[in-house]
C-alpha positions in Angstrom: 0.0 0.0 0.0 1.2 3.5 -0.8 -1.4 5.4 1.3 -1.4 5.9 5.0 -4.3 7.2 7.1 -4.6 8.3 10.7 -8.1 8.5 12.0 -8.3 11.2 14.6 -11.0 11.2 17.3 -11.2 13.4 20.4 -10.7 11.8 23.8 -14.3 12.2 24.9 -15.8 10.6 21.8 -13.2 7.8 21.8 -14.1 7.0 25.4 -17.8 7.1 24.7 -17.4 4.7 21.8 -15.6 2.0 23.7 -17.4 -1.3 23.5 -16.0 -2.6 26.7 -16.2 -1.1 30.1 -12.5 -0.8 30.9 -12.7 0.8 34.3 -13.5 3.9 36.1 -13.3 7.5 34.7 -10.0 7.9 36.6 -8.5 4.9 34.8 -9.5 6.3 31.5 -8.2 9.7 32.4 -5.0 8.6 34.1 -4.0 5.6 32.0 -5.8 5.2 28.7 -5.6 8.8 27.5 -1.9 9.4 28.4 -0.9 6.1 26.8 -2.9 7.0 23.6 -1.1 10.4 23.6 2.3 8.8 24.1 2.1 5.8 21.7 -0.7 6.3 19.2 -0.9 10.0 18.5 2.8 10.3 17.4 2.1 8.0 14.5 -0.1 10.8 13.1 3.1 12.5 11.9 3.8 9.5 9.5 0.3 9.5 8.0 -0.3 10.7 4.5 -3.9 11.7 5.4 -5.4 12.6 8.7 -9.2 12.3 8.9 -11.1 13.6 11.9 -13.8 11.0 12.5 -15.2 12.4 15.7 -18.6 13.2 14.3 -18.7 10.7 11.4 -20.4 7.3 11.0 -18.8 4.4 9.2 -20.3 5.3 5.8 -19.0 8.9 6.1 -15.6 7.6 6.9 -15.6 5.3 3.9 -16.7 8.2 1.7 -13.8 10.4 3.0 -11.3 7.6 2.3 -12.6 7.0 -1.2 -12.6 10.7 -2.0 -9.0 10.9 -0.9 -8.0 8.0 -3.1 -9.7 9.9 -6.0 
């Protein structure tokens, strides 16, 4: 593949979309969010395209990807 994508989503929306209950709000705030910022967010710099998916559903994300592939 010659295209890379990074799907950005804000912390609040990401936490709300989680399928599993991974713990208390303090666990999310003190562990999950800092680990995401440390290990996942830096990969955004290597992506060819960054798409903010915070307010999008699956079909809208697919449409954005296809429009970028042109």
